[in-house]
C-alpha positions in Angstrom: 13.9 141.8 27.5 16.7 139.7 29.0 17.3 142.1 31.8 13.6 142.2 32.7 13.5 138.4 32.8 16.7 138.3 35.0 15.3 140.9 37.4 12.1 138.9 37.6 14.0 135.7 38.5 16.0 137.5 41.1 12.8 138.9 42.7 11.3 135.4 42.8 14.4 133.9 44.4 14.4 136.7 47.1 10.7 136.0 47.8 11.4 132.3 48.1 14.3 132.9 50.4 12.3 135.1 52.7 9.5 132.5 52.9 12.1 129.7 53.7 13.7 131.8 56.5 10.2 132.6 57.9 9.2 129.0 58.0 12.5 128.1 59.7 12.0 130.7 62.4 8.5 129.6 63.0 9.7 126.0 63.3 12.3 126.9 65.9 9.9 129.0 67.9 7.2 126.3 68.2 9.8 123.5 68.7 11.2 125.3 71.8 7.8 124.9 73.5 7.6 121.1 72.8 9.1 118.2 74.7 12.3 116.9 73.2 12.3 113.8 70.9 13.8 111.8 73.8 10.6 112.2 75.8 11.8 115.1 78.0 12.2 118.8 78.1 15.1 121.2 77.9 14.7 121.7 81.7 14.7 117.9 82.2 18.0 117.7 80.3 19.5 120.3 82.6 18.5 118.5 85.8 21.9 116.8 86.2 23.7 120.1 85.8 21.5 121.7 88.5 22.1 118.9 90.9 25.9 118.9 90.2 26.2 122.6 90.9 24.0 122.3 94.0 26.0 119.4 95.5 29.5 120.3 94.4 30.6 122.2 97.5 29.2 119.6 99.9 30.9 116.7 98.0 34.2 118.5 98.2 33.7 119.2 101.9 32.8 115.5 102.6 35.8 114.2 100.6 38.3 116.5 102.4 37.0 116.1 105.9 36.5 112.3 105.8 39.8 111.6 103.9 42.0 113.6 106.3 40.6 111.6 109.3 41.2 108.1 107.9 37.9 107.6 106.1 35.6 108.4 109.1 33.8 111.7 109.9 33.7 111.0 113.6 36.5 108.5 114.5 36.1 106.2 117.5 39.6 104.7 117.7 42.0 107.6 116.8 45.2 109.5 117.3 44.8 113.2 118.0 47.6 115.0 116.3 48.6 118.4 114.9 51.0 118.9 112.0 52.7 122.3 112.6 52.2 123.5 108.9 48.5 122.9 109.2 48.1 124.4 112.7 45.0 122.4 113.8 44.5 119.2 115.8 42.7 116.4 114.0 41.4 113.0 115.2 43.0 110.6 112.8 41.6 107.1 112.7 43.7 104.0 113.4 43.2 101.8 110.4 45.5 99.2 111.9 46.0 98.9 115.7 47.4 96.8 118.5 47.7 98.2 122.0 50.2 95.5 123.0 53.9 95.6 122.4 55.8 93.5 119.8 52.7 92.3 118.1 51.6 93.4 114.5 48.7 95.8 114.2 45.2 94.4 113.4 43.3 95.8 110.5 40.4 97.8 111.9 38.6 98.4 108.5 39.0 95.4 106.2 36.2 96.8 104.0 37.6 100.3 103.9 36.2 101.3 100.5 32.6 100.4 101.5 33.1 102.1 104.9 34.2 105.4 103.2 31.2 105.2 100.8 28.9 104.9 103.7 30.5 107.7 105.6 30.3 110.1 102.6 26.7 109.1 102.0 25.7 110.0 105.6 27.6 113.2 105.3 25.8 114.5 102.3 22.3 112.8 102.7 20.5 115.9 103.9 21.9 118.1 101.1 21.0 115.6 98.4 17.3 115.7 99.5 17.4 119.5 99.7 18.9 119.9 96.3 16.3 117.6 94.8 13.6 119.8 96.4 15.3 122.9 95.0 15.4 121.3 91.5 11.6 120.9 91.6 11.1 124.6 92.6 13.4 125.7 89.8 11.4 123.8 87.2 8.2 125.6 88.3 9.4 128.7 86.5 8.5 127.2 83.1 6.6 124.0 84.0 3.8 122.8 86.1 5.2 120.2 88.5 2.6 117.5 88.7 4.5 115.2 91.1 7.9 115.2 92.8 9.0 112.2 94.9 12.4 111.7 96.6 13.2 108.3 98.0 16.9 107.8 98.6 20.2 107.7 96.8 23.3 105.6 96.3 26.9 106.8 96.3 29.8 104.8 94.7 33.5 105.5 94.5 35.0 104.8 91.1 38.7 105.1 90.1 38.4 108.7 88.8 35.0 109.9 90.2 32.4 109.9 92.9 29.1 108.8 91.4 25.7 109.6 92.9 22.5 107.9 91.7 19.3 109.6 93.1 16.2 107.4 93.4 13.5 109.9 92.7 11.0 111.1 90.0 9.5 114.3 88.8 6.4 114.6 86.5 6.0 117.8 84.5 3.3 119.1 82.3 3.5 121.8 79.6 0.8 122.7 77.0 -1.2 119.7 78.0 1.7 117.2 77.5 3.2 115.4 80.5 6.8 114.1 80.8 8.4 112.2 83.6 12.0 112.0 84.7 13.2 109.2 87.0 17.0 109.0 86.4 19.2 111.5 88.2 22.8 110.3 87.9 25.6 112.8 88.5 29.4 112.4 89.1 32.3 114.4 90.4 36.0 114.0 89.5 38.0 112.5 92.4 41.1 110.5 93.2 39.7 109.2 96.5 39.2 105.7 95.2 43.0 105.4 94.4 43.9 106.9 97.8 41.8 104.3 99.6 43.2 101.5 97.5 46.7 102.6 98.4 45.8 102.9 102.1 44.5 99.3 102.1 47.9 98.2 100.6 49.8 100.1 103.3 47.7 98.6 106.1 47.9 95.0 104.7 51.7 95.2 104.6 52.0 96.8 108.0 49.8 94.1 109.5 51.8 91.4 107.8 55.4 92.7 107.8 55.3 95.5 110.4 56.6 97.7 107.6 55.7 99.4 104.3 58.5 100.3 101.9 57.0 103.7 100.9 60.1 105.1 99.3 60.4 102.2 96.9 56.7 102.4 96.2 57.0 106.1 95.2 59.9 105.2 92.9 57.7 102.6 91.1 54.6 104.8 91.1 55.7 108.5 91.0 52.1 109.8 90.7 51.7 109.0 94.5 53.2 111.0 97.3 53.5 109.1 100.7 54.6 110.8 103.9 55.4 108.6 107.0 55.5 110.4 110.4 56.3 108.5 113.7 54.9 110.1 116.8 56.2 110.1 120.4 54.0 107.1 121.4 55.3 105.0 118.4 52.2 105.5 116.4 52.7 106.1 112.6 50.7 108.6 110.7 50.6 108.1 106.9 49.6 110.9 104.6 48.8 109.8 101.0 48.3 112.2 98.0 48.0 111.9 94.2 49.8 114.4 92.1 46.5 115.4 90.3 44.5 115.9 93.5 44.5 118.3 96.4 42.8 115.6 98.6 45.0 114.0 101.3 44.1 110.6 102.8 45.6 110.4 106.3 45.4 107.5 108.8 47.3 106.1 111.8 48.7 102.7 112.7 50.1 101.2 115.9 51.8 97.8 115.9 55.1 96.0 116.4 55.9 98.5 119.1 59.0 97.9 121.2 58.6 98.9 124.9 60.5 102.0 126.1 64.0 101.3 127.4 64.6 98.3 125.1 
C-alpha cells in the first residue's frame, strides 16, 4: 500500500514538472516576439553593435591617416618627407612655423584638439550616413521599418576613446506594436586624445623656448615614445607614440633657425 502511494506521488511530481517546463518554454517563445521591457526590441539593442562593426575600419583609417600628417587630412602648410623605414613620402603639417631666421615658431593650430575632431568628422561623414542606412535595411529582416531619419552626427575625442553620437531615429513595428529608437552612441578605443595633448605641449614649449626636452619627458612619462628628427632645411619632425597604441602622431615645426654659414 505504501509503495502504491509512493509511486502515485512520484507520478504526480513528474506530471507537475512536465507542466512547469512546458509553461516556461511557452513563456520564452512568446516573449521573444515582444518588445523588451525597456521599450525596444532585441534588434534595437544590437544597433550600436551593428554601427560599431560597420564604422570600425573607417575610424581606424581616419585615425591613422590624419594623425600621421599632423592632424590634417589635406595639409596646406607642410613638410614633405619620407622616413626610409616607411618608404613613402608624406605631407606633414607644420603645427608651429616661422619662415624667418632666429625667431621662435608660431603656433599654427592653437585649438588642435577641436581641429582634429573636425577633420575626423569630415573624413568619416559619408560612411556614418551609409552605415545608418544599412542598419535600417538589416532591421527589415524581422521588422517593418515605419520611419528612418538620419540628420547628422557629433564626434568627440576622449582620453581613451573616440565617441560618436548619431542624431537620427528609426521607428519599427512588429505584431501591431511600434517602438522608436533615437539614441545611437558608439565608441572606439583610442589614444589619439593623449597624443594630441602631448603634441600641444611640445608646440607650446618650442614656441616659447625654442626647445622641448623630449628625453627628460620620456623618463618622467615612460608610456610615451617621442622621436625628434631634424631635416636638412632645419625643420624638426616629431613622432609621438603611446606604448598601448599603434597610432603615431607626427608633425613638423620650424623656428629659431640659424642662417647657413653662421
